[in-house]
Each structure stands twice: as C-alpha cells, then as structure tokens.
N, C-alpha and C positions, 0 to 999 in steps of 0.2 A: 436567442442569444447564442453565439457561438463561442465555445471554450476549446482552447488546444491544451490538451493534457499530456503529461509525461511521467513515465513510471520506470525508475533505475533502482528500486530498493532492493533488488536481489539479482540473480544470475542473468535474468532476461531483461532486456530493454524493449519499452514500446512506447508508441504515441499515438494519439487519436484526437479527432474533432468531434465534439458532441455538441448538437444544436437543442436547445430546451430538452435535455435529458435524452435525446435519441442521438446514437451514434450515426455519423456521416462517414467517416473514413477513420481507418485504423493501420497501424504496421506494428509488427512484434517479431523480435529476432532473439534467438537464444543460440549462439553458435560459438561461445567461448570467447569471442573478441570482446574488448573491453568498451563500456559504455562511451568513453571519451571518442572512440573512434567511430562508433555506429550512430550514436544518438541524432546529431545534427544534420548528419546527411539522411538519415531516416525521415527526420521530420521534414526536409526540403523536398524529397521524394514524394512523401505523401501528399504535401500540399500542391505541388506540380502536377501529380497525376490525379488529383480532385479538382484541379483547376481553381484552387482558392490561393488566396494571398494572406500573409500575415496581416496585412491593413484590415481584412475583413473579420478579423478575431477580435472579440470583445474582451476576453480575459483570458489569462493562463493559470493553469493548475498544475501542482506538483505533488507527488507522494513524498510527504516529508519525513516518513518516519513511522514506526521503527523499521530497521533494515539494515543492510550493509553500509557501514562508515563512509567508504569510499564511494559507493553507488549513490547514496543519498546526497552526498556534496556534489556530485557530477550532475544529478538532476536538478538540484536546487540552482546552482550556478548557470546552468542552461536556461532555466526558466528566468532568474533574474536578469541574464543578459539580453533575452528577447523581449522582456517586459520593459526594461529600462529603455533600450534603444526604440521601442514602439510607444512607449508611455502607457501601457496597459496594465490594469490591476493584476494582482495575483490571488489565487485561492489555495491556501495550504490544505491538504488532505491527508488524513491518517491513512498509512499504508493499509492498515487492517480493515478499515472501513471501506476502502476503496475495493479490496478484494471481495468484499460481501456483497456489494450492489449487484453484479451480474446474477447473484442467486435470490434476489429479492422477491421472484416470482414464486418461490417455495413456500410452503406452510410449516413452520417450526423453527427449531434454533438453528442457527449459523454460528459455528465456532471457528473462529480464523486462528491460523496456527503457523508461525513462521519458525524454523529451527533456530534457536539462538545459542546453541552449543551448550556444554556444561549441565546436560540435562534439563535444559529450561527452553522455553518456547516464549516467542512475543505473541501475545494473546488478547483478543477482544471477543465478546460474546454479543449477537444480534439476535431479536426476535424477527423472522421475516412473516408478513402476512399482508395479503392484497395487494402485492406490488411495491410494498414499503418496508422500512427497517426501522426497529426500535431499539436503541442501544440499552443492554441490559449489563455489561461490564465495560469499565475504562481501559484503554490500551495498557498494557502492563507486560513485565517480564516476569515470568512464574515458573516454578517447577512443575514437571507433569505431575507430580503427586499432588500438588495443591490445586491445579487445575482440574483433576480429577474429582477431588473432594468438592469443589465449588460446582462444577457441571453437573454432578450427580443429582443435585437438588432440582435441576429445571426441568419442566413438563414440556414434551413434545418431542418429535423426532429429530435428532442430532446430525447435521450434515457438516463435515470438516472440510475447510478449505484452505489454501496456503501450500508453499514449499515445505511445510512440517506437517501436512494432513497425514501422511503414512506413518509418520513417527507418532502423531498425537492419537490417531485413530487406533493404531496397534495397542498403545498403553491403555487407552480407554477400554478396549475390548478385553484386555487382560483382567481389568479391574471390574468387569462384569456390566459394563455400561454399553448399551447397544448403540451404534453409532454407524455412518456411512461416510465415504468420501465423496466430495463433489465430482461430477463427471471430469475427466482429465481434460476436456477442453474449457472448462470454466475454473479450473482447481488454482491454476498460478496467477499471480499478480499481473494486471493488464492496465493501460493507460485508459481503456473504455471504462472499467469501473470507477477510475480515479475522476474522469469526466462525468459520469454520472453522479457520483457523489458532490462533486463541486458544483453541479447545477442545482442540488438542494442546499449547499451552503452558500450561494449566492443571494444577496450580497453582504448578508451580514457577516461573513467570515472573510471577506476581501481584505487585503493588505497590500501595501507598496512593494515594489521590487526591493528595497532596502530592508524592509520589515520579514521578509520571507527567511525562516530559519528552519533547518533540519531539526528533528527531535528525535534522540538517539535512545531514550529511555534508560540507558545505563552507559558507565564508562567504557572506552574501548579497552583493548586487552594491554595496548601500550600505556596508557593511562594507569590502569589497575596495576601494572608491574612497577610503574615509577611510584605510585603510593606505597606499594609494598616495600620497595626500597628505603624510601623515606622511614617508613615505620620501623624498619630493621635498623636502621642507623640510629634512631631515637633509642634503641635499647641499650 
C-alpha cells in the first residue's frame, strides 16, 4: 500500500511516499519560503522524479497537529484537495507521533517537543522498543516545569526530538534529568515519519477528505486576544 504524506506543521515543509511502512521517496525544504509556495511543486517534482503518479497512491496522510496554525491549514488543505480530486481516503496523523517514528529503532523513551512559546511545549511521550512505539502520554500543551515533573518518573534513556528539542533538553538537564537530543538529521518533523505512522494507522483511522481537520490543542493568539477583550468588556 502506497501512502503520500505531507508535513507542514513547522518551519520546514516535506512530502514523502511510503509503501507498507518503507519510504520510497521524499523531499524536504526549509528555506524560509512559505509552504503555500513550496509544498505542491515539491510533491509534483517528487512524484515525477520517482516516476510515480497520484493514481498509484492508495491514501494520503497529513500531519494534522499540533503545530503552526497557518502551516497545518496549508497542509490539510493540500491533502484535502488532492484526495478529493482523486477520491482517495485520508489518514490524519499526530505531528508528535510522526516525529517519533523515525526513532522507533531506539530502545528507551522518546520525548517529542515542539516549541509552543510562552514557556510551553507541545509534547507527547512514547516508548521505543523493537522497532515499534507505545504511546505513554497523549498529545498536550504543557509547561516545561510540568513536563519535567512528569518525565522524571519514566524509566529508560530519554531522547528528545522536535524543533523544541534544544529548549526541552536544556531545561531537563537543569532539573537534573539525564537526556540527549536526537541526531540532527532525525530531529525535525518530516513527512517520512508521518507516512510511517500512517501505515500503522491504516485502515482504522482513515477518514474522507471532508472529515480531515487540523488539531490545534489550544487557541490561536488572535483568538486568545479576542476572548481577553470580551472578558475585559464584561467587567
């Protein structure tokens, strides 16, 4: 089974084709250009260079969150458009789970960390063993202090992955918790991990293009400011 996966949750954008859990092709770009400019041309070039066509793809997967509000919307919209036109099913994948799968070969605890600002991280925790992952904590927006208190109780070597890895690893080290960051080439979000996760989630988590929806975990800054103004007006 071939899955076309897209990842747009952070600064980098990427796409990949994974067949039965094995990556066949991938493209990754982190140049500062907007995902709306780079994503679909990157998908088109990857398929062309790999001599594949969208008709050969069985399902499309997207990292649906948490992450950048704008990035997630762009990725979801791209997958919905491709899936709708080709009548393909979609597989929503947690951004955090997607970033953990390339490290499934390790033995120990995988701590996923995305910088959520305001001294918070988007976080999930998995145990890697024998090339598989077992989820230990749900996706959550959590303070660094809360994350440290929770992670301290886990047994096994800790590997931190994600664009918040340096922030999280530094804080945990200050708290006396031994950890290491994932190698730089496996540290950031990638569509390969999304495709690997999607292969395990198929077919039970498949949805239609209409049902594919980003998962933000918390309100955007604009929404928080609007609610604050409403509360202030009520005083």
